[in-house]
C-alpha positions as CSV (number, residue, x, y, z in Angstrom):
1,M,0.0,0.0,0.0
2,S,1.4,3.4,-1.0
3,F,0.2,6.9,-1.8
4,N,1.8,10.3,-2.7
5,L,1.3,13.8,-1.4
6,H,3.1,15.9,-4.0
7,N,6.8,14.9,-3.6
8,L,6.1,12.9,-0.4
9,H,5.7,9.1,-1.0
10,F,4.3,7.0,1.8
11,S,4.5,3.2,2.1
12,P,2.5,2.1,5.1
13,T,1.3,-1.5,5.7
14,P,-2.4,-2.0,6.4
15,V,-1.6,-2.5,10.1
16,T,0.5,0.6,10.5
17,L,-2.0,2.7,8.5
18,A,-4.8,1.6,10.8
19,I,-2.8,2.2,14.0
20,G,-1.7,5.6,12.8
21,L,-5.3,6.7,12.0
22,V,-6.6,5.5,15.3
23,A,-3.7,7.2,17.2
24,I,-4.4,10.6,15.4
25,V,-8.1,10.5,16.3
26,V,-7.5,9.4,19.9
27,V,-4.8,12.0,20.6
28,G,-6.8,14.7,18.8
29,V,-9.8,14.0,21.1
30,L,-7.6,14.1,24.2
31,C,-6.0,17.3,23.2
32,F,-9.4,18.9,22.6
33,L,-10.7,17.8,26.0
34,S,-7.5,19.0,27.8
35,W,-7.8,22.4,26.1
36,R,-11.5,22.8,27.1
37,R,-10.8,22.0,30.7
38,S,-7.8,24.2,31.1
39,P,-8.0,27.5,33.1
40,H,-5.4,28.9,30.6
41,P,-6.9,28.1,27.2
42,A,-4.4,30.2,25.2
43,R,-1.2,28.6,26.3
44,T,-2.8,25.2,26.8
45,G,-4.0,25.4,23.2
46,L,-0.4,26.0,22.0
47,L,0.9,23.0,24.1
48,E,-1.9,20.7,22.9
49,G,-1.4,21.7,19.4
50,L,2.3,20.9,19.8
51,R,1.3,17.5,21.3
52,F,-0.9,16.7,18.3
53,F,1.8,17.8,15.9
54,C,4.3,15.5,17.5
55,T,1.8,12.6,17.3
56,L,1.1,13.4,13.7
57,L,4.9,13.5,13.0
58,V,5.4,10.1,14.7
59,V,2.5,8.5,12.7
60,L,3.9,9.9,9.4
61,L,7.3,8.5,10.1
62,L,5.7,5.2,10.9
63,W,4.3,5.2,7.4
64,K,7.9,5.4,6.0
65,P,7.8,8.7,4.1
66,E,10.3,9.4,1.3
67,W,11.1,12.6,-0.5
68,L,10.9,11.7,-4.2
69,T,12.4,13.7,-7.0
70,V,12.4,12.6,-10.7
71,I,15.2,13.7,-13.0
72,H,14.1,13.5,-16.7
73,P,17.1,13.2,-19.1
74,V,17.7,16.2,-21.4
75,T,20.5,14.5,-23.4
76,K,20.6,11.7,-25.9
77,P,21.0,8.2,-24.4
78,R,24.6,7.4,-23.6
79,I,26.5,4.2,-23.9
80,A,29.7,4.1,-21.8
81,I,32.6,1.8,-22.6
82,L,35.1,1.3,-19.7
83,W,38.4,-0.3,-20.7
84,D,41.1,-1.6,-18.3
85,Q,44.5,0.2,-18.6
86,S,46.2,-1.4,-15.5
87,K,49.6,-3.1,-15.6
88,S,48.1,-6.6,-15.6
89,M,46.8,-5.8,-19.1
90,E,50.4,-6.1,-20.4
91,T,50.2,-9.9,-20.0
92,L,50.7,-11.6,-23.4
93,D,47.9,-14.1,-23.5
94,A,45.0,-12.6,-25.5
95,E,44.0,-14.1,-28.8
96,L,42.6,-11.7,-31.4
97,P,39.2,-12.8,-32.8
98,Q,38.8,-13.2,-36.5
99,L,36.8,-9.9,-36.5
100,F,40.0,-8.0,-35.7
101,S,42.7,-10.2,-37.3
102,P,42.2,-13.2,-39.7
103,S,45.4,-14.8,-38.4
104,R,44.1,-14.7,-34.8
105,E,47.6,-14.0,-33.4
106,V,48.2,-13.8,-29.6
107,V,48.9,-10.3,-28.4
108,S,48.9,-8.6,-25.0
109,R,45.6,-7.8,-23.3
110,A,46.3,-4.1,-23.8
111,A,46.8,-4.6,-27.5
112,W,43.6,-6.7,-27.7
113,T,41.7,-3.9,-26.0
114,K,43.2,-1.2,-28.2
115,A,42.2,-3.2,-31.3
116,A,38.7,-3.5,-30.0
117,M,38.4,0.2,-29.3
118,E,39.7,1.2,-32.7
119,S,37.5,-1.3,-34.6
120,P,34.4,-0.1,-36.5
121,L,32.4,-2.3,-34.1
122,W,30.8,0.6,-32.3
123,V,29.9,2.7,-35.3
124,P,26.3,1.4,-35.6
125,L,25.6,2.6,-32.1
126,K,26.3,6.2,-33.2
127,E,24.4,6.1,-36.5
128,D,21.4,8.5,-36.9
129,G,22.4,10.2,-33.7
130,K,20.4,7.7,-31.6
131,N,23.1,7.4,-28.9
132,E,26.2,9.0,-27.7
133,V,29.2,6.7,-27.1
134,V,31.8,7.7,-24.5
135,D,34.8,5.6,-23.5
136,R,36.9,5.9,-20.4
137,P,40.0,4.1,-19.3
138,F,40.5,3.0,-15.7
139,G,43.3,1.5,-13.6
140,T,45.9,3.8,-15.4
141,P,49.3,3.3,-13.6
142,P,50.6,6.5,-11.9
143,T,53.5,8.3,-13.5
144,D,55.3,8.7,-10.1
145,P,57.6,5.6,-9.6
146,A,57.2,6.0,-5.8
147,E,53.4,5.2,-6.2
148,S,53.6,2.6,-8.9
149,S,54.3,-0.3,-6.5
150,L,51.1,0.4,-4.5
151,A,48.9,1.0,-7.6
152,G,46.2,-1.6,-8.3
153,T,43.0,-2.2,-10.2
154,D,39.6,-1.0,-8.8
155,L,36.6,-2.4,-10.8
156,S,34.0,-0.8,-8.6
157,T,34.9,2.9,-8.4
158,P,34.8,3.6,-12.2
159,I,31.3,2.3,-12.4
160,E,30.2,4.3,-9.3
161,D,31.7,7.5,-10.8
162,L,29.9,6.8,-14.0
163,L,26.5,6.4,-12.3
164,E,27.1,9.6,-10.3
165,N,28.0,11.8,-13.3
166,E,25.8,10.4,-16.0
167,T,22.0,10.8,-15.9
168,N,21.0,9.1,-19.2
169,L,22.9,5.9,-19.3
170,R,21.5,3.2,-21.7
171,A,24.2,0.6,-21.1
172,V,27.7,0.1,-19.9
173,V,30.3,-2.1,-21.6
174,M,33.5,-3.1,-19.6
175,L,36.6,-4.6,-21.2
176,S,38.9,-6.1,-18.6
177,D,40.8,-9.2,-17.4
178,G,38.7,-9.2,-14.3
179,D,41.7,-8.9,-12.0
180,Y,41.1,-6.4,-9.1
181,N,43.1,-5.8,-5.9
182,T,41.8,-2.5,-4.5
183,G,38.5,-0.9,-3.7
184,Q,35.1,-2.5,-2.9
185,P,34.0,-5.8,-4.3
186,P,32.8,-5.3,-7.9
187,V,29.4,-6.8,-7.1
188,V,28.7,-3.6,-5.0
189,A,28.9,-1.5,-8.1
190,A,26.8,-4.1,-10.1
191,Q,24.1,-3.8,-7.5
192,K,24.0,0.0,-7.9
193,M,23.6,-0.5,-11.7
194,L,20.7,-2.9,-11.0
195,Q,19.0,-0.2,-8.9
196,R,19.4,2.3,-11.7
197,G,18.1,-0.1,-14.3
198,V,21.3,0.1,-16.4
199,P,22.6,-3.2,-17.8
200,L,26.3,-4.1,-17.7
201,F,27.9,-6.0,-20.5
202,T,31.4,-7.4,-19.8
203,I,34.0,-8.6,-22.3
204,P,36.8,-10.7,-20.7
205,V,40.3,-10.2,-22.1
206,G,43.0,-12.7,-21.6
207,S,43.3,-16.4,-20.8
208,K,42.0,-18.2,-17.7
209,K,45.1,-20.3,-17.5
210,R,48.4,-19.0,-16.2
211,L,51.2,-18.3,-18.7
212,P,54.0,-20.9,-18.8
213,D,56.3,-19.2,-16.3
214,I,58.7,-19.7,-13.4
215,D,58.2,-17.0,-10.8
216,L,60.6,-16.4,-7.9
217,L,58.0,-15.2,-5.5
218,T,59.9,-14.3,-2.3
219,V,63.4,-14.3,-0.8
220,T,63.3,-14.0,3.0
221,A,66.9,-13.5,3.8
222,P,67.9,-12.3,7.3
223,A,69.0,-8.7,7.8
224,Y,72.5,-9.8,8.8
225,G,74.8,-12.7,9.3
226,I,78.0,-13.5,11.2
227,V,81.3,-13.3,9.3
228,G,82.7,-16.7,8.7
229,E,79.4,-18.5,9.2
230,N,76.8,-19.8,6.8
231,V,73.5,-17.9,6.4
232,Q,70.4,-19.7,5.4
233,I,68.4,-17.8,2.7
234,P,64.9,-19.3,2.2
235,F,63.0,-18.6,-1.1
236,T,59.8,-19.6,-2.8
237,V,59.4,-20.5,-6.5
238,R,56.1,-21.0,-8.3
239,S,56.0,-22.9,-11.6
240,S,53.1,-22.7,-13.9
241,L,54.7,-25.0,-16.5
242,D,52.9,-28.2,-17.4
243,R,55.9,-30.4,-16.7
244,E,58.5,-31.1,-14.0
245,I,61.6,-28.9,-14.3
246,R,65.1,-29.6,-13.0
247,T,66.9,-26.3,-12.8
248,I,69.6,-24.3,-10.9
249,V,69.2,-21.6,-8.4
250,R,72.1,-19.2,-8.6
251,L,73.1,-16.8,-5.8
252,K,75.9,-14.3,-6.5
253,D,77.1,-11.1,-4.9
254,D,78.3,-7.8,-6.4
255,N,82.0,-9.1,-6.4
256,G,81.2,-12.1,-8.7
257,K,81.2,-14.7,-5.9
258,E,78.6,-17.4,-6.8
259,K,76.9,-20.4,-5.4
260,T,74.4,-22.7,-7.1
261,K,71.9,-25.3,-6.0
262,E,69.9,-27.8,-8.0
263,I,66.2,-27.9,-7.4
264,T,63.2,-29.7,-8.9
265,L,60.0,-27.7,-9.6
266,A,56.8,-29.6,-9.7
267,P,54.2,-28.5,-12.3
268,G,51.6,-26.0,-11.2
269,T,52.8,-25.7,-7.5
270,E,54.9,-23.6,-5.2
271,T,58.3,-24.9,-4.1
272,Y,59.9,-23.8,-0.8
273,D,63.6,-24.2,-0.5
274,A,66.7,-22.5,0.9
275,I,70.3,-22.0,-0.1
276,L,73.3,-21.4,2.3
277,W,75.7,-18.5,1.8
278,R,78.9,-18.0,3.7
279,L,79.8,-14.5,4.7
280,E,83.4,-13.6,4.1
281,K,83.6,-10.0,5.1
282,E,82.0,-7.3,7.2
283,G,79.6,-4.7,5.8
284,S,76.6,-4.7,3.5
285,S,76.6,-6.6,0.2
286,T,74.0,-6.8,-2.5
287,L,73.1,-10.3,-3.6
288,E,71.0,-11.6,-6.4
289,L,69.1,-14.9,-6.4
290,S,68.1,-16.0,-9.9
291,I,66.7,-18.9,-11.9
292,P,67.5,-19.3,-15.6
293,M,64.7,-19.2,-18.2
294,A,63.2,-22.6,-18.9
295,E,62.1,-23.8,-22.3
296,G,58.6,-22.5,-23.1
297,E,58.7,-19.8,-20.3
298,R,57.1,-16.5,-21.4
299,I,58.2,-14.0,-18.7
300,E,61.8,-13.4,-17.7
301,A,61.4,-10.3,-15.4
302,N,60.3,-12.4,-12.4
303,N,63.1,-14.9,-12.4
304,S,65.4,-12.9,-10.1
305,R,65.4,-10.9,-6.9
306,K,68.0,-8.7,-5.3
307,F,68.5,-8.1,-1.6
308,T,71.1,-6.9,0.9
309,L,72.9,-8.8,3.5
310,S,75.2,-7.4,6.2
311,G,78.2,-9.2,7.6
312,K,79.0,-8.6,11.3
313,P,81.8,-9.6,13.7
314,E,80.4,-11.8,16.4
315,S,80.3,-11.5,20.2
316,I,77.5,-13.4,21.8
317,K,77.4,-13.3,25.6
318,V,76.1,-16.5,27.1
319,L,75.3,-17.5,30.7
320,V,75.0,-21.2,31.7
321,I,73.4,-22.0,35.0
322,E,73.6,-25.6,36.3
323,T,73.8,-27.7,39.5
324,L,75.5,-31.0,39.0
325,P,78.3,-31.0,36.3
326,R,76.7,-33.8,34.3
327,W,78.2,-34.8,30.9
328,E,75.8,-32.6,29.0
329,Y,76.9,-29.5,31.0
330,R,80.6,-30.4,30.6
331,Y,80.5,-30.8,26.8
332,L,78.2,-27.8,26.4
333,R,80.6,-25.6,28.4
334,N,83.6,-26.8,26.3
335,A,81.7,-26.2,23.0
336,L,80.8,-22.6,24.0
337,S,84.1,-21.7,25.5
338,R,86.0,-22.8,22.4
339,D,83.6,-20.9,20.1
340,P,85.5,-17.7,19.1
341,G,82.2,-15.8,18.7
342,V,80.9,-16.6,22.2
343,D,81.8,-14.9,25.5
344,L,80.9,-17.5,28.1
345,S,80.0,-17.2,31.8
346,C,79.1,-20.2,34.0
347,L,77.3,-20.3,37.3
348,L,77.5,-23.8,38.9
349,F,75.5,-24.5,42.1
350,H,77.1,-27.7,43.2
351,P,75.1,-29.3,46.0
352,Q,78.2,-30.6,47.9
353,L,81.1,-28.5,46.7
354,G,79.4,-25.1,46.5
355,K,79.8,-22.7,43.6
356,G,82.1,-23.6,40.7
357,D,85.3,-21.7,40.3
358,G,87.8,-21.2,37.6
359,P,88.0,-19.7,34.1
360,D,84.6,-18.5,32.7
361,Y,82.9,-19.0,36.1
362,I,81.0,-16.3,38.1
363,Q,80.2,-16.6,41.8
364,E,76.8,-14.8,42.0
365,F,73.7,-14.4,39.9
366,P,73.7,-11.0,38.2
367,E,71.1,-9.2,40.5
368,K,71.0,-5.8,38.8
369,P,69.2,-5.4,35.4
370,E,72.2,-3.7,33.9
371,E,74.4,-6.7,34.8
372,L,72.0,-9.3,33.5
373,S,71.0,-7.4,30.4
374,K,74.4,-7.9,28.8
375,Y,73.7,-11.6,28.3
376,D,72.2,-12.7,24.9
377,V,71.4,-16.3,25.8
378,I,70.7,-18.0,29.2
379,F,71.1,-21.8,29.5
380,L,69.1,-23.2,32.4
381,G,70.2,-26.7,33.3
382,D,68.8,-29.0,36.0
383,V,68.3,-26.0,38.3
384,G,65.3,-24.6,40.1
385,V,64.2,-22.5,43.0
386,A,66.0,-23.7,46.2
387,P,68.0,-22.2,49.0
388,D,71.3,-22.8,47.2
389,Q,70.0,-22.2,43.6
390,L,67.7,-19.5,42.1
391,T,65.1,-17.3,43.8
392,K,61.7,-16.2,42.5
393,D,63.0,-12.7,42.1
394,Q,65.8,-13.9,39.9
395,C,63.3,-15.9,37.8
396,E,61.4,-12.6,37.4
397,L,64.5,-11.0,36.2
398,L,65.1,-13.8,33.7
399,R,61.6,-13.4,32.3
400,G,62.1,-9.6,31.9
401,L,65.4,-10.3,30.1
402,V,63.7,-12.5,27.6
403,E,60.5,-10.5,27.0
404,N,61.9,-7.0,27.2
405,Q,65.5,-7.3,26.1
406,A,65.0,-9.8,23.3
407,S,67.4,-12.4,24.9
408,G,66.9,-16.1,24.6
409,I,66.5,-18.8,27.2
410,V,67.2,-22.5,26.9
411,F,65.5,-25.0,29.2
412,M,67.7,-28.1,29.7
413,P,66.0,-30.2,32.4
414,G,67.8,-33.2,34.0
415,P,67.2,-36.3,36.1
416,Q,67.0,-34.4,39.4
417,G,63.7,-32.7,38.3
418,N,64.7,-29.3,39.7
419,Q,63.1,-27.4,36.8
420,F,59.6,-28.4,38.2
421,S,60.1,-25.8,40.9
422,L,60.3,-23.1,38.1
423,L,56.6,-23.8,37.3
424,D,55.7,-21.8,40.4
425,T,57.7,-18.7,39.3
426,A,57.5,-16.1,36.5
427,L,59.2,-18.6,34.2
428,R,56.1,-20.8,34.0
429,D,54.7,-19.0,31.0
430,L,58.0,-19.2,29.1
431,M,58.1,-23.0,29.3
432,P,57.0,-24.2,25.9
433,V,55.8,-27.7,27.0
434,D,53.6,-29.2,29.7
435,L,55.6,-31.5,32.1
436,D,54.3,-34.5,34.0
437,P,54.5,-33.8,37.7
438,E,54.2,-37.5,38.6
439,N,57.5,-38.3,36.9
440,K,59.8,-35.5,37.8
441,Q,62.9,-37.6,37.3
442,G,62.0,-38.3,33.6
443,F,62.2,-41.6,31.8
444,N,65.1,-43.9,31.2
445,D,65.3,-46.3,28.3
446,P,67.7,-49.3,28.3
447,V,68.0,-49.1,24.6
448,A,69.2,-45.8,22.9
449,S,66.4,-44.0,21.1
450,P,66.8,-41.5,18.2
451,M,65.0,-38.3,17.5
452,T,62.9,-37.7,14.4
453,L,62.7,-34.3,12.8
454,T,59.3,-32.8,12.1
455,G,58.5,-30.9,8.9
456,E,59.5,-27.7,10.6
457,G,62.7,-29.2,11.9
458,R,63.8,-30.4,8.5
459,G,64.4,-26.8,7.3
460,S,65.0,-25.0,10.6
461,L,68.4,-23.2,11.0
462,L,68.5,-24.6,14.6
463,T,68.4,-28.3,13.5
464,M,70.3,-27.9,10.2
465,L,73.3,-30.3,10.7
466,A,73.8,-31.0,7.0
467,D,74.6,-28.7,4.2
468,T,71.3,-29.2,2.5
469,E,67.7,-29.7,3.7
470,D,67.4,-33.0,1.9
471,A,70.4,-34.5,3.6
472,N,69.5,-33.2,7.0
473,P,67.1,-36.0,8.1
474,D,69.7,-38.6,7.2
475,V,72.3,-36.9,9.5
476,W,69.8,-36.9,12.4
477,R,69.0,-40.6,11.8
478,S,72.7,-41.4,12.0
479,L,73.3,-39.6,15.3
480,P,73.8,-41.7,18.5
481,G,70.5,-42.1,20.4
482,F,69.6,-41.0,24.0
483,H,68.7,-43.0,27.1
484,W,67.0,-40.3,29.2
485,H,64.3,-37.8,28.2
486,A,62.2,-35.3,30.1
487,P,58.7,-36.1,31.2
488,V,56.9,-34.1,28.5
489,I,53.2,-34.5,28.1
490,K,52.7,-32.2,25.1
491,S,53.7,-28.9,23.5
492,K,51.8,-25.7,24.3
493,G,49.9,-23.7,21.8
494,G,51.9,-21.2,19.8
495,T,55.0,-23.3,19.8
496,E,57.0,-25.0,17.1
497,V,58.1,-28.6,17.5
498,L,61.3,-29.4,15.7
499,A,62.0,-32.9,16.8
500,V,60.1,-35.7,18.5
501,H,60.8,-39.1,20.2
502,A,61.2,-41.7,17.5
503,N,60.0,-44.7,19.6
504,R,57.7,-43.4,22.3
505,R,54.2,-41.9,22.1
506,G,52.1,-40.2,24.7
507,R,48.3,-39.7,24.9
508,Y,48.7,-36.6,22.7
509,G,50.9,-38.3,20.0
510,Q,54.6,-38.3,19.6
511,I,56.6,-36.8,22.5
512,P,58.1,-33.4,21.6
513,L,61.8,-33.1,22.6
514,I,63.0,-30.0,20.8
515,V,60.5,-27.1,21.0
516,T,60.7,-23.4,20.4
517,K,58.5,-20.4,21.0
518,L,58.5,-16.6,20.9
519,A,58.1,-14.8,24.2
520,G,57.7,-11.1,24.0
521,N,60.7,-9.9,22.1
522,G,62.8,-12.9,22.9
523,K,63.0,-16.6,22.1
524,V,62.7,-19.9,24.1
525,L,64.1,-23.3,23.4
526,F,63.3,-26.5,25.3
527,M,65.8,-29.4,25.0
528,G,64.2,-32.6,26.3
529,I,67.3,-34.9,26.3
530,D,70.7,-34.7,28.1
531,S,72.7,-36.7,25.6
532,A,73.6,-34.3,22.8
533,W,77.2,-34.8,23.9
534,R,77.0,-38.3,22.5
535,W,76.7,-36.8,19.0
536,R,80.5,-36.5,19.1
537,R,81.0,-40.3,18.6
538,G,83.0,-40.9,15.5
539,V,82.8,-37.3,14.3
540,E,84.2,-35.4,17.3
541,D,82.9,-31.9,17.4
542,K,81.3,-31.7,14.0
543,Y,77.6,-31.9,15.0
544,H,77.7,-31.2,18.7
545,Y,79.5,-27.8,18.3
546,R,77.5,-26.9,15.2
547,F,74.1,-27.5,17.0
548,W,74.9,-25.4,20.1
549,G,76.6,-22.7,18.0
550,Q,73.4,-22.4,15.9
551,V,71.3,-22.3,19.0
552,A,73.3,-19.4,20.5
553,R,73.3,-17.5,17.2
554,W,69.6,-18.1,16.5
555,M,68.6,-16.8,19.9
556,S,70.8,-13.7,19.8
557,Y,70.1,-12.8,16.2
558,Q,67.3,-10.3,16.7
559,R,68.9,-8.7,19.7
560,N,72.1,-8.0,17.8
561,M,70.5,-6.6,14.6
562,A,71.8,-3.1,15.5
563,S,73.6,-2.9,18.8
564,G,75.6,-0.1,20.3
565,E,76.8,0.9,23.8
566,R,73.7,3.0,24.7
567,V,71.0,1.7,22.4
568,R,69.9,-1.5,20.8
569,L,67.4,-1.6,17.9
570,Y,65.5,-4.5,16.3
571,F,62.5,-4.6,14.0
572,T,59.9,-6.8,12.5
573,P,59.3,-7.8,9.7
574,E,62.8,-7.8,8.5
575,R,61.9,-7.8,4.8
576,P,58.7,-5.7,4.5
577,V,56.9,-4.9,1.3
578,P,55.5,-1.5,0.5
579,G,52.3,-1.0,2.5
580,D,53.6,-2.9,5.5
581,S,54.1,-1.3,8.9
582,V,57.5,-2.1,10.5
583,T,57.5,-2.3,14.3
584,F,60.6,-0.9,16.0
585,N,61.7,-2.1,19.4
586,A,64.7,-0.5,21.2
587,N,66.5,-0.9,24.5
588,A,68.2,2.2,25.8
589,F,70.8,2.5,28.6
590,D,72.2,5.3,30.6
591,K,75.9,6.1,31.0
592,N,76.3,3.5,33.7
593,G,74.8,0.7,31.6
594,A,71.5,0.6,33.5
595,P,68.2,0.7,31.6
596,L,67.3,4.3,30.7
597,K,64.6,5.7,33.0
598,E,64.3,9.3,31.6
599,G,64.9,10.4,28.1
600,K,63.6,10.0,24.6
601,V,64.6,7.6,21.8
602,Y,64.3,8.4,18.2
603,V,64.6,6.5,14.9
604,D,65.5,8.5,11.9
605,A,64.5,6.7,8.7
606,I,65.8,7.7,5.3
607,A,63.7,6.4,2.4
608,P,65.3,5.2,-0.9
609,D,64.2,8.5,-2.6
610,G,66.2,10.5,0.1
611,T,63.2,11.7,2.1
612,S,63.6,11.4,5.9
613,E,61.2,10.8,8.7
614,R,61.8,10.9,12.5
615,I,59.9,8.5,14.7
616,E,59.8,9.1,18.4
617,L,59.6,5.7,20.2
618,E,57.1,5.3,23.0
619,K,58.5,4.2,26.3
620,N,57.2,1.0,28.0
621,D,57.1,2.0,31.7
622,S,56.7,-1.6,32.8
623,A,59.8,-2.9,31.0
624,W,63.6,-2.3,31.3
625,G,64.4,0.7,29.2
626,A,62.2,-0.6,26.4
627,Y,60.8,1.6,23.6
628,A,58.6,0.9,20.6
629,G,57.3,2.6,17.5
630,R,56.0,2.0,14.0
631,L,56.9,3.1,10.5
632,R,54.8,2.6,7.4
633,I,56.9,1.5,4.4
634,G,55.9,3.4,1.3
635,L,58.8,2.6,-1.2
636,P,60.7,-0.5,-2.1
637,G,64.5,-0.4,-1.7
638,E,67.0,0.3,1.0
639,W,66.0,2.3,4.0
640,K,68.7,3.7,6.3
641,L,67.8,3.6,10.0
642,R,69.6,5.5,12.8
643,A,68.5,5.1,16.4
644,S,69.7,7.6,19.0
645,I,69.0,8.8,22.5
646,D,68.0,12.4,23.0
647,E,71.1,13.2,25.0
648,A,74.2,15.2,24.3
649,G,77.2,13.0,23.3
650,A,75.1,9.8,23.2
651,E,76.3,7.3,20.5
652,A,73.8,6.4,17.8
653,V,73.5,3.0,16.1
654,E,72.8,2.7,12.4
655,T,71.5,-0.2,10.3
656,K,69.6,-0.8,7.0
657,L,66.2,-2.2,6.1
658,L,65.4,-3.6,2.7
659,A,61.8,-3.3,1.5
660,Q,61.1,-5.9,-1.2
661,G,59.5,-4.4,-4.3
662,V,56.4,-6.5,-4.5
663,E,53.8,-4.8,-6.7
664,L,50.0,-5.2,-6.4
665,E,49.7,-5.3,-10.2
666,Q,51.6,-8.2,-11.8
667,T,51.8,-9.5,-15.3
668,G,51.5,-13.2,-16.1
669,Q,48.5,-13.8,-13.8
670,P,45.5,-15.6,-15.2
671,A,42.5,-13.6,-16.2
672,R,39.4,-13.8,-13.9
673,P,36.3,-13.9,-16.2
674,S,34.2,-15.3,-13.4
675,V,34.4,-11.8,-11.7
676,L,33.1,-10.2,-14.9
677,E,30.4,-12.8,-15.3
678,E,29.1,-12.2,-11.8
679,M,29.0,-8.4,-12.3
680,A,27.0,-8.8,-15.6
681,R,24.6,-11.3,-14.0
682,I,23.8,-9.0,-11.1
683,A,23.3,-5.9,-13.3
684,R,20.9,-7.8,-15.7
685,G,23.4,-7.8,-18.5
686,R,25.6,-10.7,-19.7
687,M,29.2,-11.6,-20.4
688,I,30.1,-11.5,-24.1
689,S,32.8,-13.7,-25.5
690,P,35.1,-12.1,-28.1
691,D,33.4,-14.0,-31.0
692,E,30.0,-12.6,-30.0
693,L,30.9,-8.9,-30.3
694,P,28.7,-8.2,-33.3
695,A,25.7,-9.6,-31.4
696,L,26.5,-7.2,-28.5
697,V,25.8,-4.2,-30.7
698,K,22.5,-5.6,-31.7
699,E,21.5,-6.2,-28.0
700,I,22.4,-2.7,-27.0
701,E,20.4,-1.2,-29.9
702,A,17.4,-3.3,-28.8
703,L,17.5,-1.9,-25.3
704,P,14.6,0.5,-24.2
705,E,15.2,4.1,-23.6
706,P,16.7,4.9,-20.2
707,R,14.0,5.5,-17.6
708,P,14.0,8.8,-15.6
709,I,16.2,8.8,-12.5
710,E,14.4,8.7,-9.2
711,N,16.1,10.1,-6.2
712,R,14.6,9.0,-2.9
713,I,15.5,10.5,0.5
714,A,14.2,8.2,3.3
715,L,12.8,10.7,5.8
716,W,11.7,8.0,8.2
717,S,15.3,7.0,8.9
718,H,17.0,10.4,8.4
719,W,18.9,11.9,11.3
720,A,17.2,15.3,10.8
721,S,13.7,13.7,11.4
722,V,14.9,12.2,14.7
723,L,16.5,15.6,15.7
724,L,13.3,17.5,14.9
725,L,11.1,15.0,16.8
726,V,13.4,15.1,19.9
727,S,13.5,18.9,19.8
728,L,9.7,19.2,19.6
729,L,9.2,16.7,22.5
730,S,11.7,18.7,24.6
731,I,9.9,21.9,23.9
732,F,6.6,20.3,24.8
733,W,8.0,18.8,28.1
734,V,9.4,22.2,29.2
735,G,6.2,24.0,28.2
736,R,4.1,21.6,30.3
737,K,6.3,22.3,33.3
738,L,6.0,26.0,32.9
739,N,2.2,25.8,32.2
740,G,1.7,24.0,35.5
741,T,3.9,26.4,37.5
742,F,2.5,29.7,36.4
């Protein structure tokens, strides 16, 4: 049910119409009676009139009034042709129809679109002046190189702009590959066309199948490595070829040094792999990872990526805390003390002989934060909270060191079960596994058992004992087994299990023995056996030293990204792409080495184009001299970072951040005709194949004249209606109070 009063259009239901009419009559009668009985008829009449008006307004709003205006076109019917000019249209996979080329050669999508726009196909639409044909490109890449990486394709906005600016549209034709990556979903614009009664005809350009190509998608190299050590550089390759390819990955630096690795690429899938690179010198180097062109491949530009890698001298400060000098402790101490990149301190709480003494030993736990904060990695052996061991306050300091100072902690439980007492301290949340309290001494096996690497452990830098990922499981299978393991029930959520017990299973599956997790800014490792020293059998120090050296370097990596005397800076992600926000974390110290309590910390970021930005880091009052801030990456390339304390004479620390140039718009991607088909279906048009183009013209000519545009303003839900009603009711309420008082 609906009716009009001039430009007002009402749409009440029979029920709301009846209720409204009854309410008007009843309130009108009550208002009249109140006026007749009042000793002040003049002002009471005004109030009752206002009451009746408010009631009338509520009833009218209940009938859903709309202000209706009709715009009659004054121009000829218009047919708009929208054509895609984005970078993805450079893909070479569009076959020209016979209408444009008898030879039907394959050209780029942009060339196909150009041939379609220049063809005489659209001439019949203009004949006799029946229609006006307008064409508009969209998705044009920006001329500024700084903005090109963030440019994308928006299929919705061009249609919405067209509907807003054109009042006499007869039809819209869109030529595109259907690939969009910005703006609202295209179906939103199609729904608006449906409301206007304008049909949309879409013409897909390009192939639905990906071009034969090998694409080096990502290279996630670390920001720095240690001089003289191998650095693991993971990468991802996608092959869209229809056959298996055996190829070579080549990594070389700017001095011509080169390393290669053979890989096999399965058809139509992504391959994850890594290559090792040995750093020979200090300073930053530019490296390039590349894959040669394969037979039948169409695009060469995406077969290589460049990145920077800095070499640094090494000085990792390690603290080992233990009770009994078991074999695992003795060999671990020897391995770390002989490592030229490790500065070792040991604290031994011997139950009979007292504290250990000699080279590398300290006599007391570092009680002050400035003393403890110098350590990059803490190894906790079979030690817990006891009168002659650790205290709860010291456990609190260890947790703060890990979470706030980005240090690492290694849990290495033993047969005494002392670490169970740590579960009642601040270290409880750092433990990456659940332990069985009924078997504190662990489990002994008469037969040596091996460990099995998980999928994550096969490629982890921590457990990489071979030179290649494929050979790594064989090395672990060849290692001597263990007889004792910790009473682990299961790993906690948010952890990464690298190795499990090969022979035993618990109620939650295989027993995890090497588990890692992130804790605040730091890292945690759980080592559930005490027989890593047995790995020396037959090979001496080869695997034992390598494993513990990798543990120390992995845990101290982030903490030493950019480290100076007064400030330490680390950031995530290490390899951002334009559009990402990088989180800076810094630890600042005063002149005495204690965490900075007063003062400001800044990060000056210089973009690849030379522009600079200063970020003032926000202090975390609950942490040890910890500061944090964020920077949005707008350009690909090398960013120079300089962290400093706002204090005269304070030394600054400098580092570099490389933003990978990943662009939103990419060539070589398959076309998405399904997107265009959905848009055309919603807008009551249809998708036209290239061979049906002549039929498209006839369909458009047969369309009826565009109907007048109706603009409706829903007064029943408009904010101004609510404001008016509330204001009138407020005036009525105040008036009633005054009328009763005077």
